[in-house]
C-alpha distance (Angstrom), angle and dihedral (degrees) to the residues before:
residue distance angle dihedral
M1 . . .
K2 3.81 . .
S3 3.78 122.8 .
K4 3.78 119.2 -132.1
A5 3.79 124.5 -111.9
I6 3.79 118.1 -168.6
F7 3.79 119.6 -164.2
Y8 3.82 111.4 -160.8
H9 3.78 119.8 -164.4
A10 3.81 142.7 151.9
G11 3.79 102.4 -139.3
C12 3.81 96.7 -102.0
P13 3.83 119.3 139.2
V14 3.83 91.7 -102.3
C15 3.81 89.9 52.2
I16 3.79 94.9 46.9
A17 3.81 91.6 49.8
A18 3.81 90.6 49.5
E19 3.80 91.2 48.7
Q20 3.79 92.7 50.3
N21 3.80 93.8 46.5
L22 3.78 107.3 30.6
A23 3.79 109.1 24.9
S24 3.79 91.5 47.2
A25 3.82 90.9 50.5
I26 3.80 94.7 60.1
D27 3.79 112.8 111.2
P28 3.82 105.9 -105.4
A29 3.80 89.8 -157.9
R30 3.83 89.2 64.2
Y31 3.80 103.7 30.5
E32 3.77 138.0 39.6
V33 3.81 102.1 -143.7
E34 3.79 121.9 -147.9
V35 3.80 120.7 -174.8
V36 3.81 115.8 -152.7
H37 3.81 120.6 -168.7
L38 3.80 102.0 -154.8
G39 3.79 91.5 -172.0
S40 3.79 90.4 67.1
D41 3.83 99.7 25.7
R42 3.79 104.3 48.4
S43 3.82 90.1 161.4
R44 3.82 86.8 80.1
L45 3.84 95.6 56.2
E46 3.79 94.1 94.7
E47 3.80 90.3 49.5
A48 3.81 91.2 51.8
E49 3.80 91.5 48.5
G50 3.81 89.1 50.0
F51 3.80 88.2 61.0
G52 3.81 90.0 50.3
V53 3.80 98.2 -101.9
K54 3.83 107.9 161.4
S55 3.80 99.2 167.1
V56 3.77 139.7 6.8
P57 2.93 141.5 -79.1
A58 3.78 92.1 50.6
L59 3.76 134.2 152.7
V60 3.80 122.6 -148.6
L61 3.80 113.7 -155.4
D62 3.78 120.4 178.3
G63 3.81 90.1 -14.3
A64 3.82 96.5 -52.5
A65 3.82 122.7 112.5
F66 3.79 120.3 -132.1
H67 3.80 115.3 -168.6
I68 3.77 109.9 -144.9
N69 3.80 102.4 -173.2
F70 3.79 135.0 -29.7
G71 3.79 108.0 -92.4
A72 3.82 98.9 144.2
G73 3.78 136.2 -14.7
I74 3.79 114.9 -113.4
D75 3.84 90.3 -118.1
A76 3.81 90.5 59.9
L77 3.80 88.8 63.5
R78 3.80 95.2 61.1
């Protein structure tokens, strides 16, 4: 059974670069990858915060948030 990886971003250049380089490098045999654009899908902000996402881009693997770089604080997306 595959684990889920969720890549949260806001569409900024830092986020797009992280998506192209990191999210696409995740082993699809181990993880089902979902990409969530929080700039256009604000209904998922609370979910992201529940995983501990403080800024984007961020990757959630096995329920733990990993902040990749500081593109935008989660509060700026509200």
